[in-house]
N, CA and C atoms as a LAMMPS dump frame, in Angstrom:
ITEM: TIMESTEP
0
ITEM: NUMBER OF ATOMS
702
ITEM: BOX BOUNDS ff ff ff
-5.0000000000000000e+02 5.0000000000000000e+02
-5.0000000000000000e+02 5.0000000000000000e+02
-5.0000000000000000e+02 5.0000000000000000e+02
ITEM: ATOMS id mol type element x y z
1 1 1 N -218.225 456.221 320.276
2 1 2 C -219.592 456.492 319.934
3 1 3 C -219.79 457.955 319.605
4 2 1 N -220.23 458.316 318.337
5 2 2 C -220.436 459.814 318.073
6 2 3 C -221.804 460.224 318.759
7 3 1 N -222.016 461.509 318.615
8 3 2 C -223.166 462.11 319.533
9 3 3 C -224.493 461.967 318.765
10 4 1 N -225.492 461.6 319.511
11 4 2 C -226.851 461.447 319.025
12 4 3 C -227.596 462.747 319.526
13 5 1 N -228.111 463.454 318.485
14 5 2 C -229.099 464.655 318.849
15 5 3 C -230.445 464.178 318.481
16 6 1 N -231.346 464.203 319.79
17 6 2 C -232.572 463.918 319.589
18 6 3 C -233.56 465.101 319.649
19 7 1 N -234.553 465.365 318.742
20 7 2 C -235.45 466.46 318.867
21 7 3 C -236.804 466.041 318.892
22 8 1 N -237.509 466.823 319.979
23 8 2 C -238.94 466.505 320.072
24 8 3 C -239.647 467.21 318.999
25 9 1 N -240.643 466.478 318.348
26 9 2 C -241.438 467.032 317.204
27 9 3 C -242.934 466.705 317.524
28 10 1 N -243.879 467.633 316.878
29 10 2 C -245.172 467.465 316.909
30 10 3 C -245.825 466.773 315.718
31 11 1 N -245.109 466.859 314.533
32 11 2 C -245.586 466.363 313.302
33 11 3 C -244.692 466.602 312.266
34 12 1 N -245.024 466.424 310.868
35 12 2 C -244.102 466.521 309.865
36 12 3 C -243.692 468.007 309.694
37 13 1 N -244.259 468.912 310.154
38 13 2 C -243.998 470.31 309.999
39 13 3 C -242.603 470.636 310.784
40 14 1 N -242.538 469.833 311.885
41 14 2 C -241.333 469.904 312.685
42 14 3 C -240.206 468.984 312.128
43 15 1 N -240.613 467.875 311.642
44 15 2 C -239.655 466.863 311.329
45 15 3 C -238.763 467.354 310.252
46 16 1 N -239.208 467.913 309.315
47 16 2 C -238.392 468.258 308.162
48 16 3 C -237.309 469.188 308.461
49 17 1 N -237.502 470.36 309.201
50 17 2 C -236.39 471.216 309.625
51 17 3 C -235.537 470.507 310.739
52 18 1 N -236.077 469.6 311.461
53 18 2 C -235.162 468.98 312.35
54 18 3 C -234.148 468.077 311.661
55 19 1 N -234.661 467.346 310.608
56 19 2 C -233.721 466.55 309.901
57 19 3 C -232.659 467.302 309.154
58 20 1 N -233.231 468.441 308.607
59 20 2 C -232.367 469.384 307.77
60 20 3 C -231.283 469.917 308.59
61 21 1 N -231.681 470.201 309.961
62 21 2 C -230.58 470.763 310.79
63 21 3 C -229.661 469.755 311.376
64 22 1 N -229.809 468.469 311.22
65 22 2 C -228.912 467.538 311.632
66 22 3 C -229.332 466.526 312.732
67 23 1 N -230.645 466.608 313.076
68 23 2 C -231.035 465.543 314.029
69 23 3 C -230.929 464.19 313.609
70 24 1 N -230.554 463.269 314.687
71 24 2 C -230.327 461.883 314.286
72 24 3 C -231.647 461.143 314.614
73 25 1 N -232.335 461.61 315.553
74 25 2 C -233.545 460.973 316.06
75 25 3 C -234.543 461.916 316.464
76 26 1 N -235.966 461.481 316.14
77 26 2 C -237.002 462.352 316.511
78 26 3 C -237.934 461.657 317.582
79 27 1 N -238.366 462.384 318.72
80 27 2 C -239.323 461.858 319.61
81 27 3 C -240.543 462.589 319.205
82 28 1 N -241.578 461.811 318.929
83 28 2 C -242.96 462.381 318.459
84 28 3 C -243.916 462.308 319.67
85 29 1 N -244.639 463.434 319.994
86 29 2 C -245.528 463.568 320.967
87 29 3 C -246.743 463.932 320.358
88 30 1 N -247.79 463.963 321.281
89 30 2 C -249.136 464.481 320.895
90 30 3 C -249.075 466.045 321.195
91 31 1 N -250.319 466.665 321.126
92 31 2 C -250.189 468.082 321.319
93 31 3 C -249.601 468.411 322.689
94 32 1 N -248.911 469.606 322.565
95 32 2 C -248.099 470.055 323.774
96 32 3 C -249.002 470.161 324.98
97 33 1 N -250.262 470.617 324.854
98 33 2 C -251.174 470.743 325.951
99 33 3 C -251.418 469.411 326.638
100 34 1 N -251.173 468.261 326.084
101 34 2 C -251.529 466.985 326.569
102 34 3 C -250.305 466.471 327.319
103 35 1 N -249.288 467.238 327.87
104 35 2 C -248.297 466.665 328.649
105 35 3 C -247.536 465.69 328.099
106 36 1 N -247.153 465.846 326.866
107 36 2 C -246.333 464.882 326.109
108 36 3 C -247.028 463.435 326.207
109 37 1 N -248.21 463.384 325.864
110 37 2 C -248.803 462.079 325.701
111 37 3 C -248.666 461.575 324.283
112 38 1 N -249.286 460.297 324.084
113 38 2 C -249.017 459.768 322.696
114 38 3 C -249.594 460.482 321.643
115 39 1 N -248.918 460.451 320.509
116 39 2 C -249.515 460.97 319.146
117 39 3 C -250.477 459.958 318.566
118 40 1 N -251.319 460.457 317.657
119 40 2 C -251.948 459.498 316.952
120 40 3 C -251.118 458.796 315.96
121 41 1 N -251.355 457.475 315.652
122 41 2 C -250.507 456.645 314.725
123 41 3 C -250.498 457.477 313.313
124 42 1 N -251.489 458.164 312.989
125 42 2 C -251.47 458.936 311.646
126 42 3 C -250.402 460.006 311.554
127 43 1 N -250.101 460.571 312.738
128 43 2 C -249.05 461.622 312.862
129 43 3 C -247.735 460.947 312.681
130 44 1 N -247.579 459.673 313.301
131 44 2 C -246.28 458.956 312.981
132 44 3 C -246.143 458.633 311.507
133 45 1 N -247.218 458.269 310.877
134 45 2 C -247.08 457.927 309.585
135 45 3 C -246.825 459.115 308.68
136 46 1 N -247.336 460.348 308.982
137 46 2 C -247.125 461.384 308.196
138 46 3 C -245.577 461.87 308.403
139 47 1 N -245.063 461.792 309.743
140 47 2 C -243.709 462.092 309.846
141 47 3 C -242.788 461.159 309.16
142 48 1 N -243.212 459.827 309.104
143 48 2 C -242.405 458.829 308.362
144 48 3 C -242.331 459.208 306.956
145 49 1 N -243.444 459.629 306.494
146 49 2 C -243.435 460.015 304.864
147 49 3 C -242.622 461.084 304.555
148 50 1 N -242.114 461.945 305.542
149 50 2 C -241.304 463.193 305.178
150 50 3 C -239.918 463.006 305.635
151 51 1 N -239.542 462.058 306.392
152 51 2 C -238.147 461.9 306.835
153 51 3 C -237.789 460.428 306.911
154 52 1 N -236.426 460.16 306.848
155 52 2 C -235.786 458.856 306.852
156 52 3 C -235.218 458.537 308.189
157 53 1 N -234.955 459.543 309.006
158 53 2 C -234.335 459.389 310.246
159 53 3 C -235.08 458.588 311.344
160 54 1 N -234.573 458.204 312.361
161 54 2 C -235.062 457.371 313.399
162 54 3 C -236.115 458.002 314.13
163 55 1 N -237.31 457.331 314.304
164 55 2 C -238.511 457.927 314.925
165 55 3 C -238.863 457.103 316.257
166 56 1 N -239.19 457.771 317.135
167 56 2 C -239.635 457.244 318.546
168 56 3 C -240.9 457.912 318.973
169 57 1 N -242.038 457.474 318.792
170 57 2 C -243.319 458.181 319.51
171 57 3 C -243.367 457.745 320.938
172 58 1 N -243.978 458.697 321.675
173 58 2 C -244.205 458.356 323.187
174 58 3 C -245.418 457.403 323.388
175 59 1 N -245.189 456.504 324.291
176 59 2 C -246.356 455.536 324.695
177 59 3 C -246.717 455.91 325.978
178 60 1 N -247.712 456.774 326.063
179 60 2 C -248.328 457.269 327.356
180 60 3 C -249.74 457.876 327.102
181 61 1 N -250.714 457.417 327.695
182 61 2 C -252.105 457.642 327.374
183 61 3 C -252.684 458.664 328.549
184 62 1 N -252.034 458.849 329.659
185 62 2 C -252.522 459.651 330.685
186 62 3 C -251.432 460.344 331.466
187 63 1 N -251.671 461.281 332.218
188 63 2 C -250.751 461.912 333.043
189 63 3 C -250.231 461.023 334.202
190 64 1 N -249.146 461.083 334.693
191 64 2 C -248.652 460.144 335.641
192 64 3 C -247.772 459.019 335.01
193 65 1 N -247.246 458.275 335.808
194 65 2 C -246.368 457.117 335.274
195 65 3 C -246.735 455.752 335.7
196 66 1 N -247.983 455.57 336
197 66 2 C -248.547 454.135 336.359
198 66 3 C -249.495 453.831 335.259
199 67 1 N -249.903 452.569 335.165
200 67 2 C -250.867 451.91 334.237
201 67 3 C -251.577 450.79 334.841
202 68 1 N -252.472 450.176 334.215
203 68 2 C -253.278 449.114 334.745
204 68 3 C -253.505 448.095 333.717
205 69 1 N -254.132 446.977 333.967
206 69 2 C -254.374 445.929 333.019
207 69 3 C -255.055 446.425 331.812
208 70 1 N -256.192 447.13 332.097
209 70 2 C -257.025 447.516 330.914
210 70 3 C -256.351 448.565 330.06
211 71 1 N -255.525 449.548 330.579
212 71 2 C -254.824 450.387 329.709
213 71 3 C -253.571 449.642 328.896
214 72 1 N -253.067 448.576 329.577
215 72 2 C -252.071 447.973 328.948
216 72 3 C -252.474 447.392 327.587
217 73 1 N -253.556 446.858 327.474
218 73 2 C -254.091 446.326 326.227
219 73 3 C -254.062 447.463 325.245
220 74 1 N -254.59 448.645 325.501
221 74 2 C -254.565 449.818 324.607
222 74 3 C -253.123 450.307 324.136
223 75 1 N -252.411 450.224 325.237
224 75 2 C -250.905 450.541 324.922
225 75 3 C -250.253 449.594 323.929
226 76 1 N -250.575 448.379 324.11
227 76 2 C -249.934 447.382 323.282
228 76 3 C -250.442 447.627 321.742
229 77 1 N -251.718 447.719 321.69
230 77 2 C -252.281 448.154 320.386
231 77 3 C -251.629 449.466 319.777
232 78 1 N -251.352 450.489 320.618
233 78 2 C -250.839 451.528 320.098
234 78 3 C -249.467 451.34 319.587
235 79 1 N -248.589 450.512 320.271
236 79 2 C -247.312 450.197 319.876
237 79 3 C -247.387 449.479 318.55
238 80 1 N -248.221 448.514 318.389
239 80 2 C -248.393 447.799 317.066
240 80 3 C -248.679 448.804 315.968
241 81 1 N -249.553 449.755 316.261
242 81 2 C -249.796 450.872 315.292
243 81 3 C -248.671 451.626 314.868
244 82 1 N -247.969 452.043 315.944
245 82 2 C -246.796 452.874 315.617
246 82 3 C -245.764 452.235 314.759
247 83 1 N -245.429 450.93 315.075
248 83 2 C -244.543 450.151 314.35
249 83 3 C -245.038 449.948 312.916
250 84 1 N -246.301 449.693 312.791
251 84 2 C -246.799 449.541 311.34
252 84 3 C -246.737 450.839 310.625
253 85 1 N -246.794 451.98 311.293
254 85 2 C -246.771 453.315 310.749
255 85 3 C -245.349 453.731 310.305
256 86 1 N -244.329 453.022 310.709
257 86 2 C -242.909 453.327 310.351
258 86 3 C -242.102 453.65 311.579
259 87 1 N -242.633 453.673 312.81
260 87 2 C -241.674 454.053 313.912
261 87 3 C -240.45 453.037 314.025
262 88 1 N -239.364 453.391 314.469
263 88 2 C -238.249 452.701 314.61
264 88 3 C -237.963 452.265 315.96
265 89 1 N -238.625 452.934 316.958
266 89 2 C -238.392 452.659 318.483
267 89 3 C -239.46 453.231 319.248
268 90 1 N -239.337 453.413 320.495
269 90 2 C -240.324 453.793 321.354
270 90 3 C -239.769 454.669 322.616
271 91 1 N -240.597 455.607 323.143
272 91 2 C -240.295 456.32 324.429
273 91 3 C -241.253 455.931 325.382
274 92 1 N -241.034 455.311 326.507
275 92 2 C -242.033 454.995 327.423
276 92 3 C -241.383 454.785 328.883
277 93 1 N -242.105 454.86 329.995
278 93 2 C -241.694 454.777 331.218
279 93 3 C -242.654 454.528 332.301
280 94 1 N -242.8 453.434 333.13
281 94 2 C -243.743 453.328 333.99
282 94 3 C -243.101 453.005 335.394
283 95 1 N -243.725 453.365 336.49
284 95 2 C -243.406 453.071 337.756
285 95 3 C -244.488 452.454 338.577
286 96 1 N -244.08 451.531 339.564
287 96 2 C -245.036 450.96 340.446
288 96 3 C -245.515 451.918 341.571
289 97 1 N -246.353 451.369 342.342
290 97 2 C -246.905 452.063 343.517
291 97 3 C -245.782 452.519 344.514
292 98 1 N -244.665 451.791 344.513
293 98 2 C -243.59 452.139 345.409
294 98 3 C -242.544 453.134 344.864
295 99 1 N -242.946 453.691 343.674
296 99 2 C -241.827 454.614 343.034
297 99 3 C -240.768 454.012 342.521
298 100 1 N -240.881 452.72 342.117
299 100 2 C -239.866 451.954 341.504
300 100 3 C -240.102 451.691 340.024
301 101 1 N -238.958 451.551 339.263
302 101 2 C -239.184 451.169 337.838
303 101 3 C -239.923 449.859 337.777
304 102 1 N -241.151 449.92 337.031
305 102 2 C -242.132 448.673 336.922
306 102 3 C -241.623 447.804 335.867
307 103 1 N -240.559 446.919 336.092
308 103 2 C -239.994 446.135 335.073
309 103 3 C -241.144 445.159 334.64
310 104 1 N -242.001 444.713 335.579
311 104 2 C -242.99 443.758 335.2
312 104 3 C -244.009 444.282 334.097
313 105 1 N -244.485 445.509 334.314
314 105 2 C -245.491 446.102 333.356
315 105 3 C -244.677 446.327 332.043
316 106 1 N -243.459 446.909 332.077
317 106 2 C -242.721 447.28 330.943
318 106 3 C -242.605 445.859 330.102
319 107 1 N -242.146 444.855 330.822
320 107 2 C -241.984 443.574 330.108
321 107 3 C -243.232 443.091 329.365
322 108 1 N -244.422 443.202 330.14
323 108 2 C -245.641 442.852 329.456
324 108 3 C -245.956 443.681 328.438
325 109 1 N -245.718 444.97 328.489
326 109 2 C -246.075 445.931 327.411
327 109 3 C -245.343 445.641 326.183
328 110 1 N -244.023 445.137 326.31
329 110 2 C -243.141 445.06 325.207
330 110 3 C -243.12 443.645 324.72
331 111 1 N -243.807 442.761 325.396
332 111 2 C -243.589 441.281 325.036
333 111 3 C -244.049 441.115 323.547
334 112 1 N -243.164 440.546 322.792
335 112 2 C -243.47 440.291 321.375
336 112 3 C -243.033 441.339 320.451
337 113 1 N -242.664 442.459 320.927
338 113 2 C -242.11 443.469 320.15
339 113 3 C -240.643 443.718 320.179
340 114 1 N -239.992 443.698 319.017
341 114 2 C -238.591 443.88 318.984
342 114 3 C -238.183 445.271 318.385
343 115 1 N -237.808 446.189 319.225
344 115 2 C -237.316 447.492 318.786
345 115 3 C -236.619 448.066 319.972
346 116 1 N -235.722 449.107 319.621
347 116 2 C -235.094 449.746 320.764
348 116 3 C -236.09 450.763 321.376
349 117 1 N -235.718 451.188 322.632
350 117 2 C -236.666 452.048 323.277
351 117 3 C -235.878 452.902 324.252
352 118 1 N -236.499 454.063 324.596
353 118 2 C -235.924 454.979 325.641
354 118 3 C -236.735 454.997 326.803
355 119 1 N -236.331 455.035 328.076
356 119 2 C -237.076 455.166 329.221
357 119 3 C -237.339 456.808 329.385
358 120 1 N -238.567 457.125 329.639
359 120 2 C -238.924 458.462 329.673
360 120 3 C -238.404 459.261 330.89
361 121 1 N -238.714 460.448 330.923
362 121 2 C -238.339 461.211 332.27
363 121 3 C -239.165 460.711 333.463
364 122 1 N -239.933 459.73 333.278
365 122 2 C -240.484 459.109 334.426
366 122 3 C -239.409 458.662 335.475
367 123 1 N -238.272 458.334 334.789
368 123 2 C -237.161 457.856 335.448
369 123 3 C -236.72 458.863 336.703
370 124 1 N -236.845 460.196 336.404
371 124 2 C -236.388 461.157 337.424
372 124 3 C -237.386 461.304 338.626
373 125 1 N -238.452 460.625 338.612
374 125 2 C -239.38 460.706 339.71
375 125 3 C -239.417 459.391 340.625
376 126 1 N -238.304 458.558 340.274
377 126 2 C -238.199 457.358 341.133
378 126 3 C -237.835 457.798 342.601
379 127 1 N -238.126 456.942 343.588
380 127 2 C -237.85 457.233 344.999
381 127 3 C -236.258 456.984 345.249
382 128 1 N -235.666 456.017 344.586
383 128 2 C -234.386 455.495 344.863
384 128 3 C -233.642 455.394 343.538
385 129 1 N -232.852 456.39 343.354
386 129 2 C -232.019 456.458 342.035
387 129 3 C -231.084 455.274 341.809
388 130 1 N -230.308 454.931 342.798
389 130 2 C -229.388 453.8 342.627
390 130 3 C -230.17 452.492 342.192
391 131 1 N -231.281 452.171 342.96
392 131 2 C -231.927 451.026 342.536
393 131 3 C -232.586 451.059 341.114
394 132 1 N -232.974 452.385 340.736
395 132 2 C -233.515 452.514 339.538
396 132 3 C -232.477 452.371 338.417
397 133 1 N -231.335 452.737 338.514
398 133 2 C -230.343 452.508 337.561
399 133 3 C -230.025 450.99 337.397
400 134 1 N -229.905 450.272 338.616
401 134 2 C -229.581 448.903 338.472
402 134 3 C -230.699 448.267 337.713
403 135 1 N -232.03 448.627 337.887
404 135 2 C -233.202 448.023 337.333
405 135 3 C -233.102 448.289 335.722
406 136 1 N -232.909 449.394 335.35
407 136 2 C -232.984 449.769 333.884
408 136 3 C -231.786 449.147 333.049
409 137 1 N -230.72 448.979 333.874
410 137 2 C -229.481 448.281 333.269
411 137 3 C -229.852 446.796 332.742
412 138 1 N -230.94 446.318 333.563
413 138 2 C -231.33 444.769 333.149
414 138 3 C -232.488 444.639 332.168
415 139 1 N -233.052 445.819 331.728
416 139 2 C -234.167 445.74 330.888
417 139 3 C -233.75 445.581 329.461
418 140 1 N -234.434 444.457 328.804
419 140 2 C -234.061 444.199 327.358
420 140 3 C -234.485 445.312 326.394
421 141 1 N -233.691 445.564 325.366
422 141 2 C -233.958 446.426 324.336
423 141 3 C -233.841 447.981 324.619
424 142 1 N -233.619 448.282 325.906
425 142 2 C -233.404 449.678 326.327
426 142 3 C -232.135 450.156 325.738
427 143 1 N -231.986 451.433 325.118
428 143 2 C -230.752 451.973 324.812
429 143 3 C -230.723 453.476 325.044
430 144 1 N -231.613 453.958 326.082
431 144 2 C -231.523 455.249 326.625
432 144 3 C -232.333 455.498 327.76
433 145 1 N -231.929 456.382 328.619
434 145 2 C -232.707 456.79 329.705
435 145 3 C -232.749 458.401 329.682
436 146 1 N -233.785 458.945 329.358
437 146 2 C -233.895 460.386 329.41
438 146 3 C -233.878 460.92 330.866
439 147 1 N -232.924 461.703 331.215
440 147 2 C -232.848 462.122 332.51
441 147 3 C -232.07 463.389 332.781
442 148 1 N -232.504 464.132 333.718
443 148 2 C -231.761 465.359 334.135
444 148 3 C -230.928 465.266 335.431
445 149 1 N -231.015 463.963 335.951
446 149 2 C -230.275 463.693 337.178
447 149 3 C -231.149 464.265 338.333
448 150 1 N -232.327 464.812 338.152
449 150 2 C -233.115 465.491 339.086
450 150 3 C -234.459 465.545 338.682
451 151 1 N -235.503 465.511 339.56
452 151 2 C -236.876 465.589 339.177
453 151 3 C -237.293 466.978 338.647
454 152 1 N -236.314 467.949 338.86
455 152 2 C -236.459 469.381 338.222
456 152 3 C -235.885 469.457 336.966
457 153 1 N -234.519 469.8 336.836
458 153 2 C -233.981 469.987 335.501
459 153 3 C -232.461 469.771 335.684
460 154 1 N -231.738 469.98 334.623
461 154 2 C -230.156 469.797 334.591
462 154 3 C -229.569 470.836 335.42
463 155 1 N -230.059 472.034 335.611
464 155 2 C -229.535 472.934 336.407
465 155 3 C -229.252 472.408 337.835
466 156 1 N -230.24 471.605 338.261
467 156 2 C -230.227 470.988 339.659
468 156 3 C -229.598 469.654 339.614
469 157 1 N -229.6 468.902 338.586
470 157 2 C -229.242 467.618 338.562
471 157 3 C -227.875 467.274 338.014
472 158 1 N -227.215 468.257 337.34
473 158 2 C -226.115 468.041 336.459
474 158 3 C -224.902 467.423 337.241
475 159 1 N -224.703 467.884 338.424
476 159 2 C -223.582 467.336 339.208
477 159 3 C -223.683 465.809 339.431
478 160 1 N -224.903 465.525 339.842
479 160 2 C -225.084 464.053 340.148
480 160 3 C -225.118 463.229 338.865
481 161 1 N -225.662 463.815 337.873
482 161 2 C -225.661 462.99 336.506
483 161 3 C -224.242 462.772 336.113
484 162 1 N -223.373 463.815 336.096
485 162 2 C -222.098 463.694 335.722
486 162 3 C -221.288 462.867 336.544
487 163 1 N -221.505 462.819 337.778
488 163 2 C -220.842 461.859 338.701
489 163 3 C -221.161 460.451 338.466
490 164 1 N -222.424 460.125 338.119
491 164 2 C -222.811 458.815 337.83
492 164 3 C -222.267 458.346 336.47
493 165 1 N -222.211 459.193 335.521
494 165 2 C -221.78 458.825 334.162
495 165 3 C -220.278 458.507 334.383
496 166 1 N -219.431 459.332 335.094
497 166 2 C -218.026 459.148 335.22
498 166 3 C -217.843 457.754 335.871
499 167 1 N -218.645 457.392 336.816
500 167 2 C -218.421 456.208 337.675
501 167 3 C -218.751 454.943 336.824
502 168 1 N -219.712 455.065 335.971
503 168 2 C -220.114 453.827 335.239
504 168 3 C -220.277 454.172 333.76
505 169 1 N -219.483 453.463 332.818
506 169 2 C -219.589 453.583 331.379
507 169 3 C -220.885 453.151 330.971
508 170 1 N -221.561 452.137 331.564
509 170 2 C -222.88 451.621 331.293
510 170 3 C -223.935 452.599 331.418
511 171 1 N -223.842 453.31 332.575
512 171 2 C -224.754 454.374 332.836
513 171 3 C -224.572 455.555 331.797
514 172 1 N -223.356 456.041 331.573
515 172 2 C -223.052 457.013 330.577
516 172 3 C -223.584 456.676 329.259
517 173 1 N -223.592 455.424 328.907
518 173 2 C -223.993 454.939 327.5
519 173 3 C -225.469 455.102 327.281
520 174 1 N -226.214 454.973 328.638
521 174 2 C -227.642 455.101 328.479
522 174 3 C -228.299 456.428 328.677
523 175 1 N -227.542 457.335 329.205
524 175 2 C -227.98 458.681 329.557
525 175 3 C -228.409 459.462 328.267
526 176 1 N -229.598 459.929 328.147
527 176 2 C -230.031 460.926 327.161
528 176 3 C -230.326 462.14 327.868
529 177 1 N -229.369 463.115 327.861
530 177 2 C -229.55 464.321 328.623
531 177 3 C -230.619 465.092 328.381
532 178 1 N -231.47 465.405 329.361
533 178 2 C -232.719 466.103 328.976
534 178 3 C -233.139 466.881 330.294
535 179 1 N -233.986 467.791 330.115
536 179 2 C -234.434 468.572 331.22
537 179 3 C -233.832 469.975 331.114
538 180 1 N -234.367 470.884 330.118
539 180 2 C -233.816 472.203 329.962
540 180 3 C -232.439 472.129 329.709
541 181 1 N -231.954 471.204 328.777
542 181 2 C -230.477 471.268 328.453
543 181 3 C -230.062 472.554 328.023
544 182 1 N -228.87 473.037 328.51
545 182 2 C -228.369 474.379 328.034
546 182 3 C -226.992 474.072 327.528
547 183 1 N -226.559 474.97 326.554
548 183 2 C -225.206 474.693 325.889
549 183 3 C -224.084 474.596 326.96
550 184 1 N -224.307 475.285 327.977
551 184 2 C -223.062 475.158 329.076
552 184 3 C -222.983 473.821 329.678
553 185 1 N -224.071 473.022 329.677
554 185 2 C -224.151 471.672 330.239
555 185 3 C -223.385 470.606 329.285
556 186 1 N -223.348 470.902 328.144
557 186 2 C -222.843 469.889 327.084
558 186 3 C -221.375 469.579 327.406
559 187 1 N -220.607 470.478 327.588
560 187 2 C -219.016 469.876 327.841
561 187 3 C -218.969 469.133 328.994
562 188 1 N -219.596 469.442 330.061
563 188 2 C -219.487 468.544 331.255
564 188 3 C -220.022 467.195 331.055
565 189 1 N -221.125 466.999 330.331
566 189 2 C -221.79 465.729 330.067
567 189 3 C -220.768 465.079 329.077
568 190 1 N -220.399 465.687 328.017
569 190 2 C -219.546 464.983 327.051
570 190 3 C -218.298 464.395 327.727
571 191 1 N -217.716 465.174 328.535
572 191 2 C -216.367 464.733 329.305
573 191 3 C -216.735 463.496 330.181
574 192 1 N -218.015 463.384 330.599
575 192 2 C -218.321 462.191 331.475
576 192 3 C -218.756 461.007 330.762
577 193 1 N -218.691 461.314 329.473
578 193 2 C -219.102 460.046 328.577
579 193 3 C -220.4 459.93 327.936
580 194 1 N -221.213 461.031 328.371
581 194 2 C -222.527 461.15 327.645
582 194 3 C -222.578 461.369 326.179
583 195 1 N -223.279 460.684 325.436
584 195 2 C -223.347 460.823 324.03
585 195 3 C -224.632 461.094 323.31
586 196 1 N -225.693 461.123 324.22
587 196 2 C -227.013 461.262 323.688
588 196 3 C -227.608 462.615 324.308
589 197 1 N -228.215 463.441 323.502
590 197 2 C -228.773 464.681 324.045
591 197 3 C -230.135 465.032 323.429
592 198 1 N -231.041 465.382 324.225
593 198 2 C -232.439 465.703 323.906
594 198 3 C -232.715 467.229 323.922
595 199 1 N -233.333 467.716 322.829
596 199 2 C -233.864 469.078 322.839
597 199 3 C -235.19 469.153 322.414
598 200 1 N -236.016 470.256 322.971
599 200 2 C -237.296 470.383 322.643
600 200 3 C -237.509 471.867 322.315
601 201 1 N -237.902 472.686 323.294
602 201 2 C -238.194 474.043 323.052
603 201 3 C -236.953 474.777 322.781
604 202 1 N -235.759 474.225 323.073
605 202 2 C -234.423 474.985 322.728
606 202 3 C -234.394 475.179 321.163
607 203 1 N -235.01 474.36 320.389
608 203 2 C -234.897 474.543 319.029
609 203 3 C -236.206 475.203 318.249
610 204 1 N -237.005 475.931 319.195
611 204 2 C -238.139 476.475 318.666
612 204 3 C -237.858 478.033 318.876
613 205 1 N -238.036 478.873 317.969
614 205 2 C -237.766 480.447 318.143
615 205 3 C -238.424 480.828 319.34
616 206 1 N -237.652 481.589 320.198
617 206 2 C -238.078 482.172 321.417
618 206 3 C -238.394 481.163 322.46
619 207 1 N -238.089 479.912 322.3
620 207 2 C -238.559 478.746 323.147
621 207 3 C -239.804 478.728 323.313
622 208 1 N -240.607 479.108 322.314
623 208 2 C -242.033 479.066 322.39
624 208 3 C -242.678 477.703 321.903
625 209 1 N -243.467 476.989 322.68
626 209 2 C -244.01 475.743 322.341
627 209 3 C -244.969 475.908 321.04
628 210 1 N -245.385 477.151 320.706
629 210 2 C -246.224 477.375 319.57
630 210 3 C -245.527 477.631 318.303
631 211 1 N -244.227 477.788 318.42
632 211 2 C -243.271 477.901 317.254
633 211 3 C -243.027 476.613 316.669
634 212 1 N -242.623 476.582 315.337
635 212 2 C -242.15 475.366 314.718
636 212 3 C -240.683 475.125 314.992
637 213 1 N -240.287 474.057 314.961
638 213 2 C -238.734 473.623 315.019
639 213 3 C -238.089 474.374 313.971
640 214 1 N -236.951 475.103 314.282
641 214 2 C -236.175 475.865 313.401
642 214 3 C -234.878 475.173 313.008
643 215 1 N -234.638 475.088 311.755
644 215 2 C -233.489 474.297 311.089
645 215 3 C -232.236 474.824 311.711
646 216 1 N -232.076 476.228 311.708
647 216 2 C -230.888 476.932 312.128
648 216 3 C -230.524 476.631 313.543
649 217 1 N -231.512 476.54 314.416
650 217 2 C -231.442 476.327 315.915
651 217 3 C -230.973 474.78 316.012
652 218 1 N -231.472 473.941 315.309
653 218 2 C -231.174 472.549 315.42
654 218 3 C -229.602 472.42 315.055
655 219 1 N -229.305 473.042 313.875
656 219 2 C -227.887 472.997 313.334
657 219 3 C -226.91 473.519 314.522
658 220 1 N -227.325 474.496 315.153
659 220 2 C -226.379 475.041 316.103
660 220 3 C -226.16 474.021 317.229
661 221 1 N -227.204 473.222 317.665
662 221 2 C -227.026 472.204 318.609
663 221 3 C -226.294 471.041 318.035
664 222 1 N -226.421 470.84 316.835
665 222 2 C -225.64 469.784 316.188
666 222 3 C -224.235 470.012 316.132
667 223 1 N -223.859 471.202 315.84
668 223 2 C -222.393 471.666 315.832
669 223 3 C -221.795 471.567 317.264
670 224 1 N -222.541 471.987 318.153
671 224 2 C -222.132 472.072 319.679
672 224 3 C -221.844 470.663 320.157
673 225 1 N -222.796 469.805 320.093
674 225 2 C -222.647 468.46 320.538
675 225 3 C -221.545 467.718 319.827
676 226 1 N -221.461 467.816 318.544
677 226 2 C -220.385 467.224 317.913
678 226 3 C -218.959 467.664 318.26
679 227 1 N -218.876 469.06 318.496
680 227 2 C -217.566 469.733 318.73
681 227 3 C -217.128 469.192 320.167
682 228 1 N -218.041 469.078 321.15
683 228 2 C -217.842 468.901 322.565
684 228 3 C -217.571 467.392 322.703
685 229 1 N -218.183 466.548 321.884
686 229 2 C -217.985 465.038 322.075
687 229 3 C -216.606 464.756 321.433
688 230 1 N -216.266 465.486 320.236
689 230 2 C -214.95 465.218 319.586
690 230 3 C -213.925 465.72 320.633
691 231 1 N -213.991 466.796 321.159
692 231 2 C -213.082 467.39 322.104
693 231 3 C -212.859 466.333 323.357
694 232 1 N -213.973 465.827 323.892
695 232 2 C -213.937 464.915 324.977
696 232 3 C -213.313 463.608 324.563
697 233 1 N -213.335 463.26 323.395
698 233 2 C -212.647 461.987 322.93
699 233 3 C -211.089 462.164 322.658
700 234 1 N -210.867 463.437 322.596
701 234 2 C -209.445 464.009 322.484
702 234 3 C -208.506 463.62 321.529
C-alpha cells in the first residue's frame, strides 16, 4: 500500500493548492472557529468543481462527540446532501455516555449510505482504547481512524500508536496519523506499517489557521511520506 496524504481544507481556495502539491484526499470542515464542524453542502460542491481527488466532509453539528435522535435526522440529511454534492466519503465519530465507540448511532447514521469513511479524533477521547480498537475493526465501511494515540497529540501518543500498529496489521491499516504530526514522527509510523497521514496547519504558512494551504508545503509532506514509506517497505 502506498502512502495516503490527507489535507484539511476550508474551501476551493485550499483545495486547488492541496491537489497541486500532491494530496490524495481532502478533509473538508466548516470555519476554523467552529471547532471542525460540518461545512455547508455548497462548500463541498465548490471544492468538487475545482478538484478531482477524494473528498471527505466532516459530519458534526456541535461540539462534543455525542448525538441524539433529533440531531440524527439532521445529520443523515447532511450526509445525503454531501454525497449529492460530490463527496466520496465522510469523516465522523460518535461516543456513547460511557465513553465508548457508539456503534449503534453510527450504524443508524450510515444506514442506506454506501461510502468509505474515517473515524474522527473523537476516537482519542474514548475511555478504553483496547475496546475501542476492537469496536472500530467491526464497523462496516470504515477505512481509517484519525488518531494520535493520545487525547493530546502525537508527541504524547506516538509510542503507544507505534506499538499498536506493530502488533496488528489491521490496526496499522486503519491508522490515519493525526494530532500535530511532525516530520520526525513519519519514519517511526511508516516502519510500524502506517500508511495514512493527515496534515492541517502544517501546510499553512507560519502554521496560521488564517493562511491558505500552500502548494509547496503540501509537496514537502508528499515527498516525505513517500520517501519514508518506500524506505520502510524496503
